[in-house]
C-alpha positions as CSV (number, residue, x, y, z in Angstrom):
1,X,-27.1,96.3,2.1
2,X,-26.4,97.3,-1.5
3,X,-26.4,94.6,-4.2
4,X,-24.6,95.0,-7.5
5,X,-25.1,93.2,-10.9
6,X,-22.2,91.8,-13.0
7,X,-22.0,90.5,-16.5
8,X,-20.5,87.1,-17.5
9,X,-17.0,88.6,-17.5
10,X,-17.5,89.9,-14.0
11,X,-17.8,93.5,-15.0
12,X,-20.0,95.6,-12.8
13,X,-23.1,96.8,-14.7
14,X,-25.3,98.5,-12.1
15,X,-26.9,98.4,-8.6
16,X,-30.0,96.2,-8.0
17,X,-32.8,98.0,-6.1
18,X,-34.9,95.4,-4.2
19,X,-37.8,95.0,-1.9
20,X,-36.5,92.0,-0.1
21,X,-33.3,90.0,-0.2
22,X,-32.7,86.6,1.3
23,X,-29.0,85.7,1.6
24,X,-28.4,82.1,2.7
25,X,-24.8,81.2,3.5
26,X,-23.9,77.6,4.2
27,X,-20.8,75.7,5.2
28,X,-21.5,72.2,3.8
29,X,-23.2,72.9,0.5
30,X,-23.5,75.9,-1.8
31,X,-25.6,78.7,-0.4
32,X,-28.0,80.8,-2.4
33,X,-30.1,84.0,-2.6
34,X,-33.6,85.2,-3.5
35,X,-34.0,88.8,-4.7
36,X,-37.5,90.3,-4.9
37,X,-37.8,93.6,-6.8
38,X,-40.0,95.8,-9.0
39,X,-39.5,94.9,-12.6
40,X,-38.4,98.5,-13.5
41,X,-35.3,97.9,-11.3
42,X,-34.4,94.6,-12.9
43,X,-31.0,94.3,-14.6
44,X,-30.1,91.3,-16.7
45,X,-27.0,90.0,-14.9
46,X,-25.0,86.8,-14.9
47,X,-23.7,87.3,-11.3
48,X,-24.5,89.5,-8.3
49,X,-22.5,90.5,-5.2
50,X,-23.7,92.1,-2.0
51,X,-21.8,94.9,-0.2
52,X,-19.6,93.5,2.6
53,X,-20.2,89.9,1.7
54,X,-17.7,87.4,0.2
55,X,-20.2,85.3,-1.8
56,X,-20.7,85.6,-5.6
57,X,-24.2,84.8,-6.7
58,X,-24.8,82.9,-9.9
59,X,-28.1,84.2,-11.4
60,X,-30.6,81.6,-12.5
61,X,-33.7,82.4,-14.6
62,X,-35.9,85.1,-13.1
63,X,-39.6,84.8,-12.6
64,X,-42.0,87.6,-13.5
65,X,-45.3,88.3,-11.7
66,X,-48.0,91.0,-12.1
67,X,-50.5,92.0,-9.5
68,X,-52.7,95.1,-9.0
69,X,-49.8,97.0,-7.4
70,X,-47.4,96.5,-10.4
71,X,-45.0,94.0,-12.0
72,X,-42.4,92.3,-9.9
73,X,-39.4,90.0,-10.5
74,X,-38.1,87.2,-8.3
75,X,-34.5,86.2,-9.1
76,X,-33.0,83.1,-7.5
77,X,-29.5,81.7,-7.7
78,X,-26.7,79.8,-6.0
79,X,-23.4,81.0,-4.8
80,X,-20.3,80.4,-6.9
81,X,-19.3,77.3,-4.9
82,X,-22.0,75.6,-7.1
83,X,-19.4,75.8,-9.9
84,X,-18.1,72.5,-8.5
85,X,-21.5,71.0,-9.2
86,X,-21.7,72.0,-12.9
87,X,-23.4,75.4,-12.4
88,X,-25.2,77.0,-15.3
89,X,-25.9,80.8,-15.7
90,X,-29.2,82.3,-16.7
91,X,-28.1,82.4,-20.3
92,X,-27.4,78.7,-20.4
93,X,-23.7,78.9,-20.2
94,X,-22.0,76.2,-18.2
95,X,-19.3,77.6,-15.9
96,X,-16.3,75.3,-16.0
97,X,-13.9,75.5,-13.1
98,X,-10.4,76.6,-14.0
99,X,-7.3,74.4,-13.8
100,X,-6.1,76.7,-11.1
101,X,-9.0,75.7,-8.9
102,X,-8.4,72.0,-9.5
103,X,-4.7,72.4,-8.7
104,X,-5.5,74.3,-5.5
105,X,-7.9,71.6,-4.4
106,X,-5.6,68.7,-5.2
107,X,-2.7,70.4,-3.4
108,X,-4.8,70.9,-0.4
109,X,-5.9,67.3,-0.3
110,X,-2.3,66.1,-0.6
111,X,-1.4,68.2,2.4
112,X,-4.2,66.5,4.3
113,X,-2.7,63.1,3.5
114,X,-5.3,62.2,0.8
115,X,-3.5,60.7,-2.2
116,X,-4.6,60.0,-5.8
117,X,-5.4,56.4,-6.8
118,X,-3.2,54.9,-9.4
119,X,-5.0,51.9,-10.7
120,X,-6.6,52.1,-14.1
121,X,-10.2,51.7,-12.9
122,X,-10.1,54.8,-10.7
123,X,-7.6,56.9,-12.5
124,X,-10.0,58.2,-15.2
125,X,-12.6,59.6,-12.7
126,X,-9.7,61.2,-10.8
127,X,-8.3,62.7,-14.0
128,X,-11.7,64.3,-14.6
129,X,-11.6,65.9,-11.2
130,X,-8.2,67.2,-11.8
131,X,-9.0,68.7,-15.2
132,X,-12.6,69.9,-14.8
133,X,-13.6,69.9,-11.1
134,X,-17.2,69.3,-12.0
135,X,-19.7,67.3,-10.0
136,X,-17.4,66.9,-7.1
137,X,-18.7,69.7,-4.9
138,X,-20.4,67.3,-2.5
139,X,-17.3,65.2,-2.1
140,X,-15.2,68.3,-1.5
141,X,-17.6,69.5,1.3
142,X,-17.6,66.0,2.8
143,X,-13.8,65.7,3.0
144,X,-13.4,69.2,4.4
145,X,-16.2,68.8,6.9
146,X,-14.2,66.1,8.7
147,X,-12.0,68.9,10.0
148,X,-14.9,71.4,10.2
149,X,-13.4,73.2,7.2
150,X,-15.1,74.5,4.1
151,X,-14.2,76.3,0.9
152,X,-15.2,79.5,-1.0
153,X,-15.0,80.1,-4.7
154,X,-13.8,83.6,-5.5
155,X,-13.0,85.7,-8.6
156,X,-9.4,87.0,-9.0
157,X,-9.1,87.5,-12.8
158,X,-10.5,84.0,-12.9
159,X,-12.1,81.5,-10.6
160,X,-10.1,80.2,-7.6
161,X,-10.7,78.4,-4.4
162,X,-10.1,79.7,-0.9
163,X,-10.1,77.1,2.0
164,X,-11.5,78.3,5.3
165,X,-10.7,76.8,8.7
166,X,-12.9,77.4,11.8
167,X,-12.0,80.0,14.5
168,X,-12.7,79.3,18.1
169,X,-14.3,82.6,19.0
170,X,-15.1,82.0,22.6
171,X,-18.5,83.7,22.1
172,X,-21.3,82.3,24.2
173,X,-24.8,82.8,22.9
174,X,-27.3,83.0,25.8
175,X,-30.6,84.7,26.3
176,X,-29.4,85.4,29.8
177,X,-26.4,87.3,28.6
178,X,-28.6,89.3,26.2
179,X,-26.9,88.4,22.9
180,X,-29.6,86.0,21.7
181,X,-33.1,87.0,21.0
182,X,-34.2,83.4,20.6
183,X,-32.7,79.9,20.8
184,X,-34.8,77.2,19.1
185,X,-33.8,73.5,19.1
186,X,-35.3,70.2,18.1
187,X,-34.8,66.9,19.9
188,X,-35.0,63.2,19.2
189,X,-37.4,61.7,21.8
190,X,-37.0,58.1,20.5
191,X,-34.2,57.4,23.0
192,X,-35.5,59.8,25.7
193,X,-35.4,58.8,29.4
194,X,-36.9,61.0,32.1
195,X,-35.3,59.4,35.2
196,X,-32.1,57.6,35.9
197,X,-31.4,55.6,39.1
198,X,-27.8,54.7,39.8
199,X,-26.3,52.0,41.9
200,X,-22.8,51.6,43.3
201,X,-21.8,48.4,45.1
202,X,-20.6,48.8,48.6
203,X,-18.2,46.0,49.8
204,X,-19.4,43.8,52.7
205,X,-16.5,44.9,55.0
206,X,-17.4,48.6,54.5
207,X,-21.0,47.9,55.4
208,X,-20.0,45.9,58.5
209,X,-17.7,48.8,59.4
210,X,-20.7,51.1,59.7
211,X,-21.7,52.2,56.2
212,X,-25.5,52.5,56.6
213,X,-28.5,53.1,54.4
214,X,-27.6,50.7,51.6
215,X,-30.1,48.7,49.5
216,X,-29.7,44.9,49.5
217,X,-30.1,43.3,46.0
218,X,-29.2,39.7,45.2
219,X,-27.1,39.4,48.3
220,X,-25.1,42.5,47.6
221,X,-25.2,46.0,49.2
222,X,-25.6,49.1,47.0
223,X,-25.6,52.8,47.6
224,X,-28.3,54.3,45.3
225,X,-29.6,57.7,44.2
226,X,-31.3,59.2,41.2
227,X,-31.8,62.2,39.0
228,X,-35.1,63.2,37.4
229,X,-35.2,65.5,34.4
230,X,-36.8,68.9,34.8
231,X,-37.9,69.0,31.2
232,X,-41.5,69.7,30.5
233,X,-42.5,66.7,28.5
234,X,-45.7,64.7,27.8
235,X,-46.8,62.3,30.5
236,X,-45.9,59.3,28.3
237,X,-42.3,60.4,28.3
238,X,-42.3,60.9,32.1
239,X,-42.8,57.1,32.5
240,X,-39.5,56.3,30.8
241,X,-36.9,55.4,33.4
242,X,-33.6,53.6,33.4
243,X,-31.1,52.2,35.9
244,X,-27.3,52.0,35.8
245,X,-24.5,50.3,37.7
246,X,-21.7,52.8,38.3
247,X,-18.1,52.7,39.5
248,X,-16.7,55.5,41.6
249,X,-14.1,57.6,39.8
250,X,-10.5,57.3,40.8
251,X,-9.7,59.4,43.9
252,X,-13.1,58.9,45.5
253,X,-12.8,56.0,48.0
254,X,-15.8,54.1,49.2
255,X,-15.7,54.8,52.9
256,X,-18.3,55.6,55.5
257,X,-17.1,59.2,55.7
258,X,-17.5,59.6,51.9
259,X,-21.2,58.6,51.9
260,X,-22.4,62.1,51.0
261,X,-19.8,62.5,48.2
262,X,-20.7,59.1,46.8
263,X,-24.4,59.9,46.6
264,X,-23.6,63.3,45.0
265,X,-21.4,61.5,42.4
266,X,-24.2,59.0,41.6
267,X,-26.6,61.9,41.0
268,X,-24.1,63.6,38.7
269,X,-23.5,60.4,36.7
270,X,-27.2,59.9,36.4
271,X,-27.6,63.4,35.0
272,X,-24.8,62.8,32.5
273,X,-26.4,59.4,31.5
274,X,-29.7,61.1,30.8
275,X,-28.0,63.5,28.4
276,X,-27.0,60.5,26.3
277,X,-30.7,59.8,26.0
278,X,-31.7,63.3,25.1
279,X,-30.5,64.0,21.6
280,X,-30.6,67.7,20.4
281,X,-30.7,67.7,16.6
282,X,-30.9,71.2,15.3
283,X,-30.1,74.5,17.1
284,X,-31.0,77.8,15.6
285,X,-30.1,81.1,17.2
286,X,-31.4,84.6,16.4
287,X,-28.5,86.7,17.6
288,X,-28.6,90.3,18.8
289,X,-25.8,92.7,17.7
290,X,-24.0,93.8,20.9
291,X,-20.5,94.8,21.7
292,X,-18.2,91.8,21.5
293,X,-20.8,89.7,19.6
294,X,-21.1,91.4,16.2
295,X,-21.8,89.3,13.1
296,X,-18.9,89.4,10.5
297,X,-16.6,91.0,13.0
298,X,-16.6,88.9,16.1
299,X,-18.0,85.7,14.5
300,X,-18.8,84.4,11.0
301,X,-19.9,81.4,9.1
302,X,-17.8,78.3,10.0
303,X,-16.7,79.7,13.4
304,X,-16.9,77.7,16.7
305,X,-19.2,79.2,19.3
306,X,-20.9,78.2,22.6
307,X,-24.7,78.2,23.0
308,X,-26.6,77.7,26.3
309,X,-29.8,75.7,26.4
310,X,-31.0,76.4,30.0
311,X,-34.1,74.1,29.7
312,X,-31.8,71.1,29.8
313,X,-28.9,72.7,31.7
314,X,-26.5,72.2,28.8
315,X,-23.9,74.3,27.0
316,X,-22.9,73.1,23.6
317,X,-19.8,74.0,21.6
318,X,-20.8,74.0,18.0
319,X,-19.9,75.3,14.5
320,X,-22.0,77.9,12.7
321,X,-22.9,75.9,9.6
322,X,-25.6,78.3,8.2
323,X,-26.4,82.0,8.3
324,X,-29.8,83.1,7.1
325,X,-30.0,86.9,6.3
326,X,-33.1,88.8,5.5
327,X,-32.9,92.3,4.2
328,X,-36.0,94.6,3.8
329,X,-35.7,98.4,3.3
330,X,-33.6,99.6,6.2
331,X,-34.0,96.5,8.4
332,X,-32.1,93.2,8.5
333,X,-32.4,90.1,10.6
334,X,-30.0,87.2,11.1
335,X,-30.5,83.6,12.1
336,X,-27.7,81.1,12.6
337,X,-27.8,77.3,12.5
338,X,-25.3,75.3,14.5
339,X,-24.0,71.8,13.8
340,X,-21.1,69.5,14.8
341,X,-22.2,69.9,18.4
342,X,-20.5,68.6,21.6
343,X,-21.5,69.0,25.2
344,X,-19.4,71.3,27.2
345,X,-21.4,71.2,30.5
């Protein structure tokens, strides 16, 4: 991927040759980059852009390092969305967002039903947002994230904001399908339960009518069954069990002939209950580029995808909130981080 240098007026001034480029795109905060190169290829730039990428990188102060193999420069920076957080260029120039950006943002909020305050105490801070758009980036991300939306700052003879809504791609990442090299996730074990036993009360008249195999507890009859997690966990977690009283869903009558269906329903409800006690925090996918699942073509940052975690028998629907790209010579790797998850199965 080619990377180009730009001056403070967004004039292209050359191509940046590099050894390694880290390009970190994010939905809910400004992303950033790290460029590692030989010092002889260094170009003093205010901004950089990468071929085929939408982001504009704001260059911060580079760091020089010498070793027996030569002199090298590491340049780090944030993407232009950081303008909303009072970004400063390498040369110490504060980048002030344009009134056009402010107007675009306020118009978008009004369309979403968010109105300006009119009392004197809050009017002044709101005026500052409207005229400068500084130090409000976090608030902008927070408001837009409620609808899984985000924004991009672009250059069009001046800075402007583009708002981005998620696409439901229908793409399913799965090692079994072959479009994911690795799926890594972390879980919160503080609420974990390894086994759930469910109970459904069987009325006396049904038992007297021939419903057998019930358990008598406190003078009442119960059908019972359980589900035990197949997760490989430490022994101390295997001891964590729970029990639940369930009601049969509408349409499934408690009758002698429905005994097998009732037990199957209890097992299913126990399994679902265990999912509430198994919290998956972060999911990171290392995707493979195959037909129908190509980065930047079939899916992109902010899109909605599915991801299978076979170890727990769950498919999540989630938003791509980060993309971590690593470029070295003629090779590149991608890793995507998913957030805003909900269980689909």
